[in-house]
N, C-alpha and C positions, 0 to 999 in steps of 0.2 A: 865481377865479381857483382857479391850480393850485400845491400847496406841493412841495416835491422834499423829501420823503421814502427816506433811502435802505433803497429794499426787499430780501430776500430773497432767496438763489437761489433757484428753483423744487427742492423736496429731491427723487428721485428713490422713493428709499422713506420710510415714518410712523418717525421715532424710538421707538428701544426703554427701555423705564429700564434701568436696570440689571437687572442678572444675579444675583438670590440662588445664597445656597450652596449650598442646598435645591434647586431649581431646577435644578442641577451638577450634583449628587446627581445628581436624576431623569433628569437628558439618559446622562453613563454610565454607570445599569446601567441604561436604555434601550438602552441600546450593546453591553455586553459579555455582555446575559444574553442575546440575540438569536443574538454569533456563539462566545460556551462552545459553545450549545449547533451550532450548525453543524459546530465544530474539532471535538466528542465524535460527532457522527451520521460524518461524513467518517471520521472514527482506526475506530469501528466497520466502516465499512462496506469496507477497509483499499483506500479512491481513495490514500491518501498514497499507501500500499506502494507501487500502480500506478503512483506513475504518477514516484514514487523510481525502481520498477524500470528505465524505460523513460528515462529520464534515464543509466544510469551505465550501462545493459548498453547495451554497442558487439559492434562487429567483433573486437574481442582478447579481449574476456571469454570468449569460446568454449573460448579458450585455459589461464582462467581458474579453476583448477576452486574455489573459493572464489565467484566471480562469475560462475558458472556453477548451485552448489547453490542458492547466494539466491535468485538467478532463474528457479531453478523449485520453490523454495519458495514466491512467490508464486506460478509455477502452474497445480501443484496444487491450491492456495490455495483457488482466485477461482475455476477452471472449474469445479467441482465435480467433481473428482477424486475427495476424502476431503470428509469434515465436520468431521475433526485437527484446528487449532488450528499454525500453521506451527512455534511455541514446540516444539509437544511432534511435527514430523515427526525419524524421524533421514535421513539421507541417506550409503549405506554405498558406496565406490565399490572399482571392483574393480581393485586393482593388478597384476591380470596384464592387462590389456588393453590392447591397446596404443593408446599419446596422440590415434591422431588417431580413436578409435574406443569410445570408454570405455558401462561400466552401471553406470551408479549403484541397488542399491533403496535403497526408498523406504519405513522400517519407523516401527511405531508407537510412539516411547520412554513408557515408566511408573515418573515416573521427579521426581518434584519438585514442580510444581505441573502435573503433567500430569494424572490420572485413571486410573487399570485395574490389572492385579493384577500387583504389583512383578518376581513371577520369567518374564512374559515376555514378547518385544520383535517382534508380529506383524509379519509381512510383506505390504509391501499392497499395494506394488507393484513394477515394474522398469521402469528410461524406457534404451537406446541411445540416449549420444550424437555423434551422427558433425561430427565438431568440423570441418571438409573444405569439407560442403556446408548448416554450421549446420541441423541437423534433427535433432528425435528423435524417437522412436515407443515409445511405453506397452506394454504387454499390460495392462491394464486392464481388470477386467472379463474380459476370453482371459487365465486361464496362460498362458504360451508361446510363443502367437502378439502380434506384435510389428504395430501400427495404429499412425498420429498418432495427434497428441496434439488429447481433443479442444479445441472453443473456447470 
């Protein structure tokens, strides 16, 4: 004797009970804390600055003084040329240079949040920028003798 009884379709996953408010809060905290830590680490390592520089600096930026200064601010702080933070560096462009070959003096400023004697403005090194060939030379660690920037 067989009875025809309605059978439920097979389930692919097991059914869970309703999620409580406490479970929702714990799940969100477990997602937010590692993400916040990751953002903090990425920001402290300077990876955001480098990524933004790669995205925004283009071939035409070589002829824009502001873009050029920001590009080299990122480069000199991340390749070990100086241990000074980027906001404590002062880039002084020589206005007497021809537009295609510019010299930029990189100086350490001591004002606001930057530590040091406020009466001094030490020169760290000079950058020679060839805008046409898109190359830069520096006299870092060898004043007066220019060589390519370290990688």
